PyMOL Python script that loads the backbone (N, CA, C, O; Angstrom):
from pymol import cmd

cmd.read_pdbstr("""\
ATOM      1  N   UNK A   1     -11.655   5.270  29.553  1.00  0.00           N
ATOM      2  CA  UNK A   1     -11.201   6.257  28.610  1.00  0.00           C
ATOM      3  C   UNK A   1      -9.825   6.762  29.059  1.00  0.00           C
ATOM      4  O   UNK A   1      -9.600   7.037  30.238  1.00  0.00           O
ATOM      5  N   UNK A   2      -8.939   6.874  28.116  1.00  0.00           N
ATOM      6  CA  UNK A   2      -7.582   7.334  28.408  1.00  0.00           C
ATOM      7  C   UNK A   2      -7.579   8.849  28.634  1.00  0.00           C
ATOM      8  O   UNK A   2      -8.425   9.566  28.099  1.00  0.00           O
ATOM      9  N   UNK A   3      -6.624   9.323  29.426  1.00  0.00           N
ATOM     10  CA  UNK A   3      -6.520  10.776  29.619  1.00  0.00           C
ATOM     11  C   UNK A   3      -6.163  11.478  28.306  1.00  0.00           C
ATOM     12  O   UNK A   3      -5.515  10.898  27.434  1.00  0.00           O
ATOM     13  N   UNK A   4      -6.586  12.706  28.185  1.00  0.00           N
ATOM     14  CA  UNK A   4      -6.307  13.502  26.990  1.00  0.00           C
ATOM     15  C   UNK A   4      -4.812  13.799  26.895  1.00  0.00           C
ATOM     16  O   UNK A   4      -4.171  14.110  27.899  1.00  0.00           O
ATOM     17  N   UNK A   5      -4.260  13.704  25.688  1.00  0.00           N
ATOM     18  CA  UNK A   5      -2.858  14.041  25.446  1.00  0.00           C
ATOM     19  C   UNK A   5      -2.681  15.557  25.535  1.00  0.00           C
ATOM     20  O   UNK A   5      -3.506  16.313  25.021  1.00  0.00           O
ATOM     21  N   UNK A   6      -1.619  15.992  26.180  1.00  0.00           N
ATOM     22  CA  UNK A   6      -1.364  17.429  26.277  1.00  0.00           C
ATOM     23  C   UNK A   6      -0.429  17.923  25.180  1.00  0.00           C
ATOM     24  O   UNK A   6      -0.415  19.115  24.871  1.00  0.00           O
ATOM     25  N   UNK A   7       0.350  17.023  24.590  1.00  0.00           N
ATOM     26  CA  UNK A   7       1.272  17.387  23.515  1.00  0.00           C
ATOM     27  C   UNK A   7       1.350  16.214  22.549  1.00  0.00           C
ATOM     28  O   UNK A   7       1.573  15.082  22.976  1.00  0.00           O
ATOM     29  N   UNK A   8       1.173  16.458  21.281  1.00  0.00           N
ATOM     30  CA  UNK A   8       1.188  15.390  20.283  1.00  0.00           C
ATOM     31  C   UNK A   8       2.551  15.201  19.627  1.00  0.00           C
ATOM     32  O   UNK A   8       2.699  14.345  18.754  1.00  0.00           O
ATOM     33  N   UNK A   9       3.544  15.983  20.030  1.00  0.00           N
ATOM     34  CA  UNK A   9       4.889  15.845  19.465  1.00  0.00           C
ATOM     35  C   UNK A   9       5.424  14.442  19.742  1.00  0.00           C
ATOM     36  O   UNK A   9       5.411  13.974  20.881  1.00  0.00           O
ATOM     37  N   UNK A  10       5.892  13.784  18.691  1.00  0.00           N
ATOM     38  CA  UNK A  10       6.473  12.460  18.817  1.00  0.00           C
ATOM     39  C   UNK A  10       5.476  11.349  19.098  1.00  0.00           C
ATOM     40  O   UNK A  10       5.882  10.205  19.303  1.00  0.00           O
ATOM     41  N   UNK A  11       4.204  11.645  19.114  1.00  0.00           N
ATOM     42  CA  UNK A  11       3.170  10.636  19.389  1.00  0.00           C
ATOM     43  C   UNK A  11       2.719   9.979  18.097  1.00  0.00           C
ATOM     44  O   UNK A  11       2.884  10.529  17.008  1.00  0.00           O
ATOM     45  N   UNK A  12       2.145   8.785  18.242  1.00  0.00           N
ATOM     46  CA  UNK A  12       1.522   8.114  17.105  1.00  0.00           C
ATOM     47  C   UNK A  12       0.021   8.367  17.211  1.00  0.00           C
ATOM     48  O   UNK A  12      -0.635   7.921  18.153  1.00  0.00           O
ATOM     49  N   UNK A  13      -0.503   9.087  16.233  1.00  0.00           N
ATOM     50  CA  UNK A  13      -1.896   9.512  16.242  1.00  0.00           C
ATOM     51  C   UNK A  13      -2.700   8.606  15.324  1.00  0.00           C
ATOM     52  O   UNK A  13      -2.394   8.468  14.139  1.00  0.00           O
ATOM     53  N   UNK A  14      -3.717   8.001  15.879  1.00  0.00           N
ATOM     54  CA  UNK A  14      -4.625   7.168  15.101  1.00  0.00           C
ATOM     55  C   UNK A  14      -5.746   8.011  14.540  1.00  0.00           C
ATOM     56  O   UNK A  14      -6.375   8.787  15.259  1.00  0.00           O
ATOM     57  N   UNK A  15      -5.992   7.854  13.250  1.00  0.00           N
ATOM     58  CA  UNK A  15      -7.087   8.562  12.598  1.00  0.00           C
ATOM     59  C   UNK A  15      -8.151   7.534  12.243  1.00  0.00           C
ATOM     60  O   UNK A  15      -7.951   6.684  11.376  1.00  0.00           O
ATOM     61  N   UNK A  16      -9.273   7.626  12.921  1.00  0.00           N
ATOM     62  CA  UNK A  16     -10.376   6.675  12.775  1.00  0.00           C
ATOM     63  C   UNK A  16     -11.456   7.307  11.912  1.00  0.00           C
ATOM     64  O   UNK A  16     -11.975   8.371  12.248  1.00  0.00           O
ATOM     65  N   UNK A  17     -11.799   6.663  10.804  1.00  0.00           N
ATOM     66  CA  UNK A  17     -12.812   7.197   9.897  1.00  0.00           C
ATOM     67  C   UNK A  17     -13.916   6.174   9.690  1.00  0.00           C
ATOM     68  O   UNK A  17     -13.660   4.978   9.551  1.00  0.00           O
ATOM     69  N   UNK A  18     -15.156   6.670   9.671  1.00  0.00           N
ATOM     70  CA  UNK A  18     -16.259   5.761   9.397  1.00  0.00           C
ATOM     71  C   UNK A  18     -16.519   5.693   7.893  1.00  0.00           C
ATOM     72  O   UNK A  18     -15.766   6.263   7.104  1.00  0.00           O
ATOM     73  N   UNK A  19     -17.565   5.009   7.506  1.00  0.00           N
ATOM     74  CA  UNK A  19     -17.832   4.741   6.096  1.00  0.00           C
ATOM     75  C   UNK A  19     -18.537   5.873   5.365  1.00  0.00           C
ATOM     76  O   UNK A  19     -18.791   5.761   4.166  1.00  0.00           O
ATOM     77  N   UNK A  20     -18.855   6.943   6.045  1.00  0.00           N
ATOM     78  CA  UNK A  20     -19.554   8.034   5.372  1.00  0.00           C
ATOM     79  C   UNK A  20     -18.627   8.737   4.376  1.00  0.00           C
ATOM     80  O   UNK A  20     -17.408   8.760   4.548  1.00  0.00           O
ATOM     81  N   UNK A  21     -19.220   9.295   3.358  1.00  0.00           N
ATOM     82  CA  UNK A  21     -18.490   9.838   2.213  1.00  0.00           C
ATOM     83  C   UNK A  21     -17.415  10.854   2.578  1.00  0.00           C
ATOM     84  O   UNK A  21     -16.332  10.828   1.993  1.00  0.00           O
ATOM     85  N   UNK A  22     -17.676  11.731   3.509  1.00  0.00           N
ATOM     86  CA  UNK A  22     -16.730  12.804   3.823  1.00  0.00           C
ATOM     87  C   UNK A  22     -15.681  12.419   4.865  1.00  0.00           C
ATOM     88  O   UNK A  22     -14.771  13.204   5.130  1.00  0.00           O
ATOM     89  N   UNK A  23     -15.785  11.240   5.457  1.00  0.00           N
ATOM     90  CA  UNK A  23     -14.880  10.867   6.552  1.00  0.00           C
ATOM     91  C   UNK A  23     -13.412  10.801   6.114  1.00  0.00           C
ATOM     92  O   UNK A  23     -12.543  11.335   6.803  1.00  0.00           O
ATOM     93  N   UNK A  24     -13.131  10.168   5.002  1.00  0.00           N
ATOM     94  CA  UNK A  24     -11.729  10.064   4.555  1.00  0.00           C
ATOM     95  C   UNK A  24     -11.137  11.424   4.195  1.00  0.00           C
ATOM     96  O   UNK A  24     -10.014  11.717   4.602  1.00  0.00           O
ATOM     97  N   UNK A  25     -11.852  12.263   3.446  1.00  0.00           N
ATOM     98  CA  UNK A  25     -11.293  13.594   3.188  1.00  0.00           C
ATOM     99  C   UNK A  25     -11.076  14.397   4.473  1.00  0.00           C
ATOM    100  O   UNK A  25     -10.105  15.145   4.577  1.00  0.00           O
ATOM    101  N   UNK A  26     -11.960  14.249   5.434  1.00  0.00           N
ATOM    102  CA  UNK A  26     -11.779  14.936   6.718  1.00  0.00           C
ATOM    103  C   UNK A  26     -10.492  14.446   7.371  1.00  0.00           C
ATOM    104  O   UNK A  26      -9.687  15.254   7.836  1.00  0.00           O
ATOM    105  N   UNK A  27     -10.290  13.135   7.409  1.00  0.00           N
ATOM    106  CA  UNK A  27      -9.072  12.571   8.015  1.00  0.00           C
ATOM    107  C   UNK A  27      -7.817  13.057   7.312  1.00  0.00           C
ATOM    108  O   UNK A  27      -6.806  13.329   7.959  1.00  0.00           O
ATOM    109  N   UNK A  28      -7.875  13.165   6.006  1.00  0.00           N
ATOM    110  CA  UNK A  28      -6.723  13.643   5.231  1.00  0.00           C
ATOM    111  C   UNK A  28      -6.359  15.068   5.623  1.00  0.00           C
ATOM    112  O   UNK A  28      -5.184  15.383   5.813  1.00  0.00           O
ATOM    113  N   UNK A  29      -7.357  15.922   5.744  1.00  0.00           N
ATOM    114  CA  UNK A  29      -7.106  17.319   6.128  1.00  0.00           C
ATOM    115  C   UNK A  29      -6.620  17.398   7.570  1.00  0.00           C
ATOM    116  O   UNK A  29      -5.693  18.151   7.869  1.00  0.00           O
ATOM    117  N   UNK A  30      -7.233  16.630   8.467  1.00  0.00           N
ATOM    118  CA  UNK A  30      -6.804  16.628   9.874  1.00  0.00           C
ATOM    119  C   UNK A  30      -5.348  16.185   9.966  1.00  0.00           C
ATOM    120  O   UNK A  30      -4.563  16.799  10.689  1.00  0.00           O
ATOM    121  N   UNK A  31      -4.976  15.126   9.244  1.00  0.00           N
ATOM    122  CA  UNK A  31      -3.587  14.660   9.271  1.00  0.00           C
ATOM    123  C   UNK A  31      -2.641  15.743   8.769  1.00  0.00           C
ATOM    124  O   UNK A  31      -1.604  15.992   9.384  1.00  0.00           O
ATOM    125  N   UNK A  32      -2.981  16.378   7.673  1.00  0.00           N
ATOM    126  CA  UNK A  32      -2.120  17.430   7.118  1.00  0.00           C
ATOM    127  C   UNK A  32      -1.938  18.580   8.112  1.00  0.00           C
ATOM    128  O   UNK A  32      -0.822  19.057   8.315  1.00  0.00           O
ATOM    129  N   UNK A  33      -3.024  19.018   8.723  1.00  0.00           N
ATOM    130  CA  UNK A  33      -2.959  20.124   9.689  1.00  0.00           C
ATOM    131  C   UNK A  33      -2.162  19.738  10.930  1.00  0.00           C
ATOM    132  O   UNK A  33      -1.378  20.537  11.441  1.00  0.00           O
ATOM    133  N   UNK A  34      -2.362  18.511  11.416  1.00  0.00           N
ATOM    134  CA  UNK A  34      -1.614  18.067  12.594  1.00  0.00           C
ATOM    135  C   UNK A  34      -0.123  17.914  12.282  1.00  0.00           C
ATOM    136  O   UNK A  34       0.718  18.211  13.131  1.00  0.00           O
ATOM    137  N   UNK A  35       0.213  17.451  11.070  1.00  0.00           N
ATOM    138  CA  UNK A  35       1.627  17.345  10.672  1.00  0.00           C
ATOM    139  C   UNK A  35       2.304  18.710  10.655  1.00  0.00           C
ATOM    140  O   UNK A  35       3.477  18.834  11.007  1.00  0.00           O
ATOM    141  N   UNK A  36       1.550  19.741  10.240  1.00  0.00           N
ATOM    142  CA  UNK A  36       2.101  21.095  10.243  1.00  0.00           C
ATOM    143  C   UNK A  36       2.430  21.545  11.667  1.00  0.00           C
ATOM    144  O   UNK A  36       3.468  22.162  11.908  1.00  0.00           O
ATOM    145  N   UNK A  37       1.551  21.234  12.591  1.00  0.00           N
ATOM    146  CA  UNK A  37       1.712  21.682  13.975  1.00  0.00           C
ATOM    147  C   UNK A  37       2.646  20.774  14.782  1.00  0.00           C
ATOM    148  O   UNK A  37       3.357  21.242  15.672  1.00  0.00           O
ATOM    149  N   UNK A  38       2.641  19.474  14.467  1.00  0.00           N
ATOM    150  CA  UNK A  38       3.452  18.491  15.199  1.00  0.00           C
ATOM    151  C   UNK A  38       4.241  17.646  14.189  1.00  0.00           C
ATOM    152  O   UNK A  38       3.868  16.503  13.925  1.00  0.00           O
ATOM    153  N   UNK A  39       5.314  18.185  13.628  1.00  0.00           N
ATOM    154  CA  UNK A  39       6.032  17.481  12.559  1.00  0.00           C
ATOM    155  C   UNK A  39       6.667  16.157  12.981  1.00  0.00           C
ATOM    156  O   UNK A  39       6.978  15.332  12.123  1.00  0.00           O
ATOM    157  N   UNK A  40       6.865  15.936  14.272  1.00  0.00           N
ATOM    158  CA  UNK A  40       7.470  14.673  14.709  1.00  0.00           C
ATOM    159  C   UNK A  40       6.423  13.593  14.998  1.00  0.00           C
ATOM    160  O   UNK A  40       6.778  12.467  15.346  1.00  0.00           O
ATOM    161  N   UNK A  41       5.157  13.922  14.860  1.00  0.00           N
ATOM    162  CA  UNK A  41       4.096  12.938  15.090  1.00  0.00           C
ATOM    163  C   UNK A  41       4.033  11.949  13.926  1.00  0.00           C
ATOM    164  O   UNK A  41       4.371  12.279  12.790  1.00  0.00           O
ATOM    165  N   UNK A  42       3.596  10.736  14.236  1.00  0.00           N
ATOM    166  CA  UNK A  42       3.353   9.707  13.226  1.00  0.00           C
ATOM    167  C   UNK A  42       1.852   9.475  13.158  1.00  0.00           C
ATOM    168  O   UNK A  42       1.125   9.796  14.098  1.00  0.00           O
ATOM    169  N   UNK A  43       1.392   8.918  12.047  1.00  0.00           N
ATOM    170  CA  UNK A  43      -0.035   8.720  11.860  1.00  0.00           C
ATOM    171  C   UNK A  43      -0.338   7.310  11.389  1.00  0.00           C
ATOM    172  O   UNK A  43       0.425   6.702  10.638  1.00  0.00           O
ATOM    173  N   UNK A  44      -1.464   6.813  11.847  1.00  0.00           N
ATOM    174  CA  UNK A  44      -1.959   5.502  11.444  1.00  0.00           C
ATOM    175  C   UNK A  44      -3.456   5.637  11.219  1.00  0.00           C
ATOM    176  O   UNK A  44      -4.178   6.141  12.079  1.00  0.00           O
ATOM    177  N   UNK A  45      -3.919   5.183  10.059  1.00  0.00           N
ATOM    178  CA  UNK A  45      -5.344   5.320   9.756  1.00  0.00           C
ATOM    179  C   UNK A  45      -6.063   3.979   9.882  1.00  0.00           C
ATOM    180  O   UNK A  45      -5.511   2.923   9.571  1.00  0.00           O
ATOM    181  N   UNK A  46      -7.299   4.050  10.342  1.00  0.00           N
ATOM    182  CA  UNK A  46      -8.169   2.881  10.429  1.00  0.00           C
ATOM    183  C   UNK A  46      -9.515   3.293   9.867  1.00  0.00           C
ATOM    184  O   UNK A  46     -10.138   4.238  10.350  1.00  0.00           O
ATOM    185  N   UNK A  47      -9.957   2.583   8.849  1.00  0.00           N
ATOM    186  CA  UNK A  47     -11.247   2.863   8.232  1.00  0.00           C
ATOM    187  C   UNK A  47     -12.214   1.757   8.598  1.00  0.00           C
ATOM    188  O   UNK A  47     -11.908   0.575   8.445  1.00  0.00           O
ATOM    189  N   UNK A  48     -13.367   2.140   9.075  1.00  0.00           N
ATOM    190  CA  UNK A  48     -14.378   1.179   9.465  1.00  0.00           C
ATOM    191  C   UNK A  48     -15.560   1.253   8.514  1.00  0.00           C
ATOM    192  O   UNK A  48     -15.877   2.321   7.991  1.00  0.00           O
ATOM    193  N   UNK A  49     -16.202   0.137   8.293  1.00  0.00           N
ATOM    194  CA  UNK A  49     -17.407   0.120   7.475  1.00  0.00           C
ATOM    195  C   UNK A  49     -18.634   0.445   8.305  1.00  0.00           C
ATOM    196  O   UNK A  49     -19.728   0.622   7.769  1.00  0.00           O
ATOM    197  N   UNK A  50     -18.452   0.522   9.591  1.00  0.00           N
ATOM    198  CA  UNK A  50     -19.541   0.804  10.518  1.00  0.00           C
ATOM    199  C   UNK A  50     -19.837   2.300  10.491  1.00  0.00           C
ATOM    200  O   UNK A  50     -18.948   3.106  10.762  1.00  0.00           O
ATOM    201  N   UNK A  51     -21.067   2.682  10.169  1.00  0.00           N
ATOM    202  CA  UNK A  51     -21.402   4.102  10.041  1.00  0.00           C
ATOM    203  C   UNK A  51     -21.582   4.785  11.385  1.00  0.00           C
ATOM    204  O   UNK A  51     -21.316   5.982  11.499  1.00  0.00           O
ATOM    205  N   UNK A  52     -22.021   4.072  12.395  1.00  0.00           N
ATOM    206  CA  UNK A  52     -22.239   4.671  13.713  1.00  0.00           C
ATOM    207  C   UNK A  52     -21.781   3.714  14.801  1.00  0.00           C
ATOM    208  O   UNK A  52     -21.715   2.503  14.591  1.00  0.00           O
ATOM    209  N   UNK A  53     -21.469   4.262  15.950  1.00  0.00           N
ATOM    210  CA  UNK A  53     -21.103   3.433  17.093  1.00  0.00           C
ATOM    211  C   UNK A  53     -19.672   2.953  17.036  1.00  0.00           C
ATOM    212  O   UNK A  53     -18.936   3.291  16.110  1.00  0.00           O
ATOM    213  N   UNK A  54     -19.270   2.165  18.020  1.00  0.00           N
ATOM    214  CA  UNK A  54     -17.895   1.662  18.074  1.00  0.00           C
ATOM    215  C   UNK A  54     -17.576   0.798  16.862  1.00  0.00           C
ATOM    216  O   UNK A  54     -18.378  -0.061  16.498  1.00  0.00           O
ATOM    217  N   UNK A  55     -16.435   1.004  16.236  1.00  0.00           N
ATOM    218  CA  UNK A  55     -16.102   0.277  15.008  1.00  0.00           C
ATOM    219  C   UNK A  55     -15.928  -1.209  15.216  1.00  0.00           C
ATOM    220  O   UNK A  55     -15.026  -1.650  15.927  1.00  0.00           O
ATOM    221  N   UNK A  56     -16.782  -1.959  14.602  1.00  0.00           N
ATOM    222  CA  UNK A  56     -16.680  -3.425  14.501  1.00  0.00           C
ATOM    223  C   UNK A  56     -16.387  -4.120  15.826  1.00  0.00           C
ATOM    224  O   UNK A  56     -15.758  -5.179  15.829  1.00  0.00           O
ATOM    225  N   UNK A  57     -16.817  -3.564  16.936  1.00  0.00           N
ATOM    226  CA  UNK A  57     -16.493  -4.144  18.231  1.00  0.00           C
ATOM    227  C   UNK A  57     -17.087  -5.542  18.379  1.00  0.00           C
ATOM    228  O   UNK A  57     -16.478  -6.398  19.021  1.00  0.00           O
ATOM    229  N   UNK A  58     -18.229  -5.786  17.815  1.00  0.00           N
ATOM    230  CA  UNK A  58     -18.883  -7.083  17.966  1.00  0.00           C
ATOM    231  C   UNK A  58     -18.751  -7.959  16.734  1.00  0.00           C
ATOM    232  O   UNK A  58     -19.551  -8.877  16.551  1.00  0.00           O
ATOM    233  N   UNK A  59     -17.769  -7.704  15.885  1.00  0.00           N
ATOM    234  CA  UNK A  59     -17.631  -8.483  14.659  1.00  0.00           C
ATOM    235  C   UNK A  59     -16.273  -9.175  14.610  1.00  0.00           C
ATOM    236  O   UNK A  59     -15.484  -9.116  15.553  1.00  0.00           O
ATOM    237  N   UNK A  60     -16.033  -9.824  13.491  1.00  0.00           N
ATOM    238  CA  UNK A  60     -14.770 -10.540  13.310  1.00  0.00           C
ATOM    239  C   UNK A  60     -13.567  -9.616  13.243  1.00  0.00           C
ATOM    240  O   UNK A  60     -12.433 -10.085  13.342  1.00  0.00           O
ATOM    241  N   UNK A  61     -13.777  -8.322  13.078  1.00  0.00           N
ATOM    242  CA  UNK A  61     -12.668  -7.378  12.994  1.00  0.00           C
ATOM    243  C   UNK A  61     -12.243  -6.819  14.341  1.00  0.00           C
ATOM    244  O   UNK A  61     -11.381  -5.942  14.401  1.00  0.00           O
ATOM    245  N   UNK A  62     -12.833  -7.310  15.415  1.00  0.00           N
ATOM    246  CA  UNK A  62     -12.528  -6.787  16.748  1.00  0.00           C
ATOM    247  C   UNK A  62     -11.032  -6.878  17.057  1.00  0.00           C
ATOM    248  O   UNK A  62     -10.446  -5.909  17.538  1.00  0.00           O
ATOM    249  N   UNK A  63     -10.414  -8.017  16.791  1.00  0.00           N
ATOM    250  CA  UNK A  63      -8.986  -8.187  17.083  1.00  0.00           C
ATOM    251  C   UNK A  63      -8.130  -7.226  16.264  1.00  0.00           C
ATOM    252  O   UNK A  63      -7.161  -6.664  16.775  1.00  0.00           O
ATOM    253  N   UNK A  64      -8.485  -7.038  15.002  1.00  0.00           N
ATOM    254  CA  UNK A  64      -7.742  -6.116  14.134  1.00  0.00           C
ATOM    255  C   UNK A  64      -7.836  -4.690  14.670  1.00  0.00           C
ATOM    256  O   UNK A  64      -6.836  -3.974  14.727  1.00  0.00           O
ATOM    257  N   UNK A  65      -9.040  -4.284  15.061  1.00  0.00           N
ATOM    258  CA  UNK A  65      -9.233  -2.941  15.609  1.00  0.00           C
ATOM    259  C   UNK A  65      -8.453  -2.768  16.909  1.00  0.00           C
ATOM    260  O   UNK A  65      -7.782  -1.753  17.098  1.00  0.00           O
ATOM    261  N   UNK A  66      -8.534  -3.747  17.803  1.00  0.00           N
ATOM    262  CA  UNK A  66      -7.833  -3.644  19.086  1.00  0.00           C
ATOM    263  C   UNK A  66      -6.325  -3.596  18.889  1.00  0.00           C
ATOM    264  O   UNK A  66      -5.637  -2.875  19.612  1.00  0.00           O
ATOM    265  N   UNK A  67      -5.799  -4.345  17.929  1.00  0.00           N
ATOM    266  CA  UNK A  67      -4.360  -4.304  17.627  1.00  0.00           C
ATOM    267  C   UNK A  67      -3.966  -2.907  17.141  1.00  0.00           C
ATOM    268  O   UNK A  67      -2.951  -2.360  17.571  1.00  0.00           O
ATOM    269  N   UNK A  68      -4.768  -2.337  16.249  1.00  0.00           N
ATOM    270  CA  UNK A  68      -4.501  -0.978  15.764  1.00  0.00           C
ATOM    271  C   UNK A  68      -4.535   0.004  16.924  1.00  0.00           C
ATOM    272  O   UNK A  68      -3.665   0.868  17.040  1.00  0.00           O
ATOM    273  N   UNK A  69      -5.531  -0.127  17.775  1.00  0.00           N
ATOM    274  CA  UNK A  69      -5.698   0.790  18.901  1.00  0.00           C
ATOM    275  C   UNK A  69      -4.517   0.727  19.872  1.00  0.00           C
ATOM    276  O   UNK A  69      -4.102   1.753  20.412  1.00  0.00           O
ATOM    277  N   UNK A  70      -3.984  -0.454  20.091  1.00  0.00           N
ATOM    278  CA  UNK A  70      -2.826  -0.621  20.977  1.00  0.00           C
ATOM    279  C   UNK A  70      -1.580   0.064  20.418  1.00  0.00           C
ATOM    280  O   UNK A  70      -0.668   0.409  21.169  1.00  0.00           O
ATOM    281  N   UNK A  71      -1.543   0.260  19.103  1.00  0.00           N
ATOM    282  CA  UNK A  71      -0.359   0.836  18.467  1.00  0.00           C
ATOM    283  C   UNK A  71      -0.354   2.351  18.361  1.00  0.00           C
ATOM    284  O   UNK A  71       0.567   2.926  17.779  1.00  0.00           O
ATOM    285  N   UNK A  72      -1.369   3.009  18.915  1.00  0.00           N
ATOM    286  CA  UNK A  72      -1.429   4.472  18.834  1.00  0.00           C
ATOM    287  C   UNK A  72      -1.495   5.071  20.233  1.00  0.00           C
ATOM    288  O   UNK A  72      -1.937   4.426  21.184  1.00  0.00           O
ATOM    289  N   UNK A  73      -1.047   6.317  20.336  1.00  0.00           N
ATOM    290  CA  UNK A  73      -1.081   7.022  21.622  1.00  0.00           C
ATOM    291  C   UNK A  73      -2.400   7.738  21.855  1.00  0.00           C
ATOM    292  O   UNK A  73      -2.831   7.908  22.995  1.00  0.00           O
ATOM    293  N   UNK A  74      -3.031   8.153  20.781  1.00  0.00           N
ATOM    294  CA  UNK A  74      -4.305   8.869  20.875  1.00  0.00           C
ATOM    295  C   UNK A  74      -5.054   8.695  19.559  1.00  0.00           C
ATOM    296  O   UNK A  74      -4.456   8.338  18.544  1.00  0.00           O
ATOM    297  N   UNK A  75      -6.355   8.944  19.573  1.00  0.00           N
ATOM    298  CA  UNK A  75      -7.184   8.758  18.388  1.00  0.00           C
ATOM    299  C   UNK A  75      -8.000  10.018  18.117  1.00  0.00           C
ATOM    300  O   UNK A  75      -8.543  10.646  19.026  1.00  0.00           O
ATOM    301  N   UNK A  76      -8.066  10.363  16.825  1.00  0.00           N
ATOM    302  CA  UNK A  76      -8.956  11.415  16.346  1.00  0.00           C
ATOM    303  C   UNK A  76      -9.953  10.732  15.415  1.00  0.00           C
ATOM    304  O   UNK A  76      -9.559  10.081  14.447  1.00  0.00           O
ATOM    305  N   UNK A  77     -11.229  10.878  15.704  1.00  0.00           N
ATOM    306  CA  UNK A  77     -12.260  10.231  14.898  1.00  0.00           C
ATOM    307  C   UNK A  77     -12.893  11.216  13.932  1.00  0.00           C
ATOM    308  O   UNK A  77     -13.144  12.371  14.276  1.00  0.00           O
ATOM    309  N   UNK A  78     -13.147  10.743  12.716  1.00  0.00           N
ATOM    310  CA  UNK A  78     -13.845  11.541  11.708  1.00  0.00           C
ATOM    311  C   UNK A  78     -15.138  10.839  11.340  1.00  0.00           C
ATOM    312  O   UNK A  78     -15.140   9.681  10.921  1.00  0.00           O
ATOM    313  N   UNK A  79     -16.229  11.556  11.505  1.00  0.00           N
ATOM    314  CA  UNK A  79     -17.545  11.066  11.099  1.00  0.00           C
ATOM    315  C   UNK A  79     -17.978  11.949   9.939  1.00  0.00           C
ATOM    316  O   UNK A  79     -18.134  13.159  10.105  1.00  0.00           O
ATOM    317  N   UNK A  80     -18.171  11.366   8.784  1.00  0.00           N
ATOM    318  CA  UNK A  80     -18.385  12.146   7.580  1.00  0.00           C
ATOM    319  C   UNK A  80     -19.783  12.671   7.362  1.00  0.00           C
ATOM    320  O   UNK A  80     -20.284  12.619   6.239  1.00  0.00           O
ATOM    321  N   UNK A  81     -20.425  13.171   8.385  1.00  0.00           N
ATOM    322  CA  UNK A  81     -21.775  13.749   8.229  1.00  0.00           C
ATOM    323  C   UNK A  81     -21.702  15.211   7.881  1.00  0.00           C
ATOM    324  O   UNK A  81     -22.735  15.858   7.712  1.00  0.00           O
TER     325      UNK A  81
END
""", "prot")
cmd.dss("prot")
cmd.show_as("cartoon", "prot")
cmd.util.cbc("prot")
cmd.orient("prot")
């Protein structure tokens, strides 16, 4: 596990959302709030069809997920429960 970021200014923040109904709206609000607080941050979203557990780690999408993960400095996950 990577160390926690102390400042998100200028960082690329990954927003990870699962397939539950409220996950995408949660990510949208989190992104908006973080942009207000850290206007120089960039955002990248990844939506998984996996409802629980690590996203598609054991499937054909593993490489796609790992590539996305390499391109962000930190991740905020939204579980739409």
